[in-house]
Residue, then its C-alpha position, 0 to 999 in steps of 0.5 A: m818344336a811342338a811338331k818335333l816333340p809333341l806334348k802328351a798329358f797322361v791322366f791317371d786319376i780323377l778326384y772330382k766330377d759334376g759336383e761330386d768329391l771322388l776322393a773316398k771312392p776306391l781306385s777301381g771306381r775312380r778309374m771307371i769314371l775316368e775312362k768314361t770321362l776323359k776325351r782322348g786327343e792329341v794331348l790328353e791320354l789315359s795312363p796305361q795300367i794293368v790289374t793283377e795279383n801276380a808279382d811276376v806280372i808286375r815285375k815284367y811290366h816294370d821291366e818293360q817300362i825301364k826299357n822304354g826309358l821310364e823310372g818304373v811303375v807305381v803299384k797301387k791298391w785297387e780298392s784304395p781311396y785317394e790320399p792328398g799330399r802323400r802316397g802312403f802305402s796304397w801307392v808304392k814306387f817300384k823302380g830299378e835302382e843301381g846295383k839291384t833289381g826286382k825289389l819293391t821299394d819306396t822312398i822316404d821324405c825326411v826333414v834336414m836336422g843339421y849338417y856336418r862340415g866336409e873333409g878333404k874335397r868336400s871341405g870346399f863345399g862347407i858340407g860333407a853330410f847331413l842328418v835327416g829325420i822323420k815326424k813323430d807326433d809333434t817332434f822329429v827323430t833321426i833316421s839317417k846321415i846322408g853323404t852319398g847320391v849328391s853331386d858337387e853342384l848339389w852339395r854347394d846348393i844344399h849348403n847355401q840353402l842350409e846356411k839360411l836355416k842354421v840356428k845356434e842350438k838344437p831346435k826344441e822339436y828334435a827329440d831323442v838325438d843320440k850325441i853320436f849324431n850331433p851335427d856341426v850345425w843345427i838346422r831348423p826343420q824346413l828343408v825336405v829331402e827325398v831319400a832312398g836306401d837298400d832297406l830298413t834295419k833296427s837301430p838302437n841309436h837313431g831316435a826312430g828306432i829304425a835306420i836306412r841302410f845305404p841311404r842316398l839322396i834322390r832330390i830336394r822336395t821344394d813342393k813339401g814342408s816339414d808337416d809332409v815328411t814321412t811319419l814314424g807310423e808309416l816308417r814302421s809299416m814299411f819296416k814290417n812290410q819288408g817281412n821283419g814282423r814287429 
């Protein structure tokens, strides 16, 4: 099978070498060290990259990756340090999403705060949508209700996981939850999900003051905890980078 489907490991960064911590070095410096260090062979390969300030060049390169069956590219600031645990805004996913092309986007990691019981077909799943939030200091504030991007099988899986986390009252960590978003069942802040959307918009109702337009679930982040979700400061930066100013 290895002969039919040879495994390749594409190395894209180097964080430590010869007793030296490289996290604070800019990407440009780390890449130079990586190129000199990596011994390429049948398995190890250097991750390809381009360096440019031209958005059209990025878009063309991105489209080439989509044609090759990949998700897209990750755009990185050439002089950025390595930030363990999150991409931040030095690393941004540039990916093709259904119904739109050529737009620079990133996903948001949210904690599930509660869920709403399903109606119609979803009544059999026990869940029809769920409320998500992001981190604001030591609390979590709402940003969206999610009801799309979820298969029947995943609805059942999510419901089973949330049933183990349900509580009788709203957790004290949840701040500024407008009553119109009160879920049928409150969940303690433990399950993290990755959410995509068309863009961000101001919201007078959500605790974050910002909401996701046309939100959809990408995946459950089993590798992250509630302390790793997107922060309000990061969300505001995303909103500003859309060209919305303050």
